[in-house]
N, C-alpha and C positions, 0 to 999 in steps of 0.2 A: 635839473640836469645832473645825472650821476657823475661821480668822480672820474670814472673810466672815460666817459665821453668828453669831459672837460680836458682830461689829459691829452686825448687824441686831437682835439680841436686846437689846443695850445701848440702842439707840434705842427699841425697843418698851417697855422698862422705864421710860424717861424720858418716854414719851408718855401722855397720858390722852386728852383730846379735842382736844389742841393739834395744829395742822397740822405737817407734816413740816418740820424746819428747812430754810432755803433752800439751805444747802450740800449737802443730800442730795436736793434736787429735781432731777429729770431732765426736760429739755424735749425733746419729740419731736414732730415734725410728723406722725408716723404716728398720733398720738392727738389730732389737731386735731378741732374740732367738725365740720368739713367734711372727713371722712376721704377723700373722693374726690380732694382736692387733694394727698394724700399721694403723693410721687414714687414710692413703691414699690407704689402701688395698680395692680392689673391688673384690667380689667373681666372679669367672668365670660364664659365661652365662649358662653353662651346666656342669654336672659332668665330662664329657669327656674332657673338656677343662682344661688343666693345663700347667704350664710353666716349661721348662727344659732349662738348659744352656749347651752349648757345646764349646769345644776348642780343637784344634788339633796342633800337632807338625809335621813338614815336613822335610824331608831330600832330597838331590839331587841324582838322579840316572842317568844312561846313557840315559834313555828314557824320564825322567820327572824331572825337576828341583824342583818341589814341590810334592814329593811323600809322601803319608801318612805314618807316622811312629808311631804315638801315638794319641789316641783319648780319651777324658774324657767327661763324661756327669754327671751333678748333677741336683738335684731337687730344689724346691723353698726353702727348708730348708738347702740347701747346703750339702746334703748328696750325696755321690758318688754312682751313678747308674752304671757307667761303667768307667773303666780306663784300657786300653789295649794297649800294643805295637803291632805294625803291621809289618809284614814282607813285605818290599817294593817289588813291581813288577819290578825287574831289579837290576842290580849291583849298589850299592851305591858308589858314587864318592865323596860325601861330607856329613858328618853327621851333620855339623853345630853345633858341640858339645858346642861351646862357647855360643850359644843361646838356643838350644834345650835340652842340657844336655844328649843327646842320644849318646851312644857308640855302638860299634859292639856287645858287650856282651848282650845289651838289646834286640837286634833284632835276636839273634842267634836262640832262640826257640820261637819267636813271632808267633802269629796266622797269618793265611793268610789274605790277603786283603778281599777276598770274604767272609770269615767267620766273620771277624770283621764288615764289611759293613752290613751283614745280621743282626747282633745283634743291630747295630745302628738303622737300619730301624725299627726293632721291638720296640725299646724304644721310638723313636720319632713319631711313628705312631699316628696320631690324636692329637699330642701335639703342643703347641706353642713354637717355638724354639727361644731362646735368645742367642745372640752371639755378638762379637765385630768384625766388618768387616767379618761377618759370611759367606759371599759368598766365601771367600778363603777356609774355612773349607768344605763347600759343594762341591766345585770344587775338592778338594783333595779326598773327599769321593765318588765323581761321583754321587751325589744325587741332585735331584731337587724337591723342595716342593713349594706349593702355596705361593705367596708373602704375603698374608694376615695372614699366620701362622709364619711369621718371625718378630722378634723384634731385630733390629740391633742397639746396643747402640751407635756405631759410627755415623750411619746415623741419629738416633734420636737426638743426640747431635747437629749435624750440622743443622738439621731442626729447632731445638729449639732456637739455638743461632745465626743462620745465618752465622756461621763461617765455615772454612775449616775443614777437618777431624782431629781427635785427637787420639793420641795413647792411648791404654788401660792403660799404666803406668801413663800417665799424668792425664787421666780422673779419675782413681782410687784415685790418690792423691788429686785431686780437689774435688771430690764428697764425699770421705770417709775419707780423711786425713790419708790414709794408703799408705805405699811405698811397691810396689811389683817389681818383676823382678830385684832384686839387684844382682843376679848372673845369671845363666841360667834360662830360662823360665820353668815353670811347667804348663802343661795344666790343672791340677786340680786347682791350685791356680788361674790361669787366668779365668777359668770357674766360680769359686766362686766369684771372684772380679766382673765379668761381671753381675752375677745374683744380687749381692748386689747393684751394681750401678743401675741396672734396677729397683729394688724394691724401691730404694731411690729416683730416679729422674723421672722415666717414668711409673711406674705401674698404676697410676691413670689416665694417659693420654689416651684418646681414639685415638688409632693409625689407620691411614688409610694407605693403601699400597702406597709406594712412586711412583709407576707407575700404570697405568691402568691395571687391571687384565683381562686377556683373559679368559672369563667364560668357553669356551669350553676346553681350556687347563687345567684350574683348575679342572673341572669336571673329566677330564681324569686322572689326578694325584690322585684325591681322590678315584676314582674307582679302580685304580691300587693298592692303599694301602688297600682298603677294601677287594679285592680279595686275597691279600697276607695274610691278617689276618684271613681268613676263614680256 
C-alpha cells in the first residue's frame, strides 16, 4: 500500500463525524459557491451544452449482480436534479447494505426501472455527463451515449497522470482534501464529489474521446435522443 493511501486511511480511522483537520483542508477557487468565477471555467460552446454528474448504487439480484437500485444526478452548482430509488428487475439476493446503505424498506415502494430510466434520459438529453468510472452507471441504466459527451474523472486522471485507475474516495481526498464514503456510500455525495473534482482538475482541459468515435453510431444516438424529445 502506497504512503498516500496509508495517510488517507489513517485520517479516515481517526474521523467519525468530525470535520477534516485544518492542515488537511485544501482551498480551491474552483469549488467556490459561484463556480463561474473560477479562473479555469470556460463557457460551453452553446447554450444547450451543460454539465451534469451522475452516480448510481447497485444491488445483486438473481438475474443481475449489478442491478440499479438508486440513481442521483446533480448540476454544476451541485444541486440535486434527481435522486430516486429503483425497484430492481428481479429478486434481490444481496443489498450490499454495508456499501450502498440500501435496505429492503428503501425499495419497497420504489419506482420501476423503466420509469426511472425514462426520467434519467430526459435529464441527460443533450448534456455532457460527468461520472467516475461512469461506464458502470450507464451499464446499470442500460444507456448508451456518445463518447464525446462523457467526462470520466477516473479516465481523465489516468490520462493526465499516466497512472492506473484511482478510486473516487482517494481522488476526492487528493484533489479536494475531503474525506467521503466514511460509512456506506451515498450516490448524491459521490455525484457532488465527482463534479467538484471535475471542476477543480479537468474543466479547462479540452477533452478528446478516449477512443475513435464511430460517426454513424454517434449520429444514430443523437437522432434517437432528438426523436424522444419531440
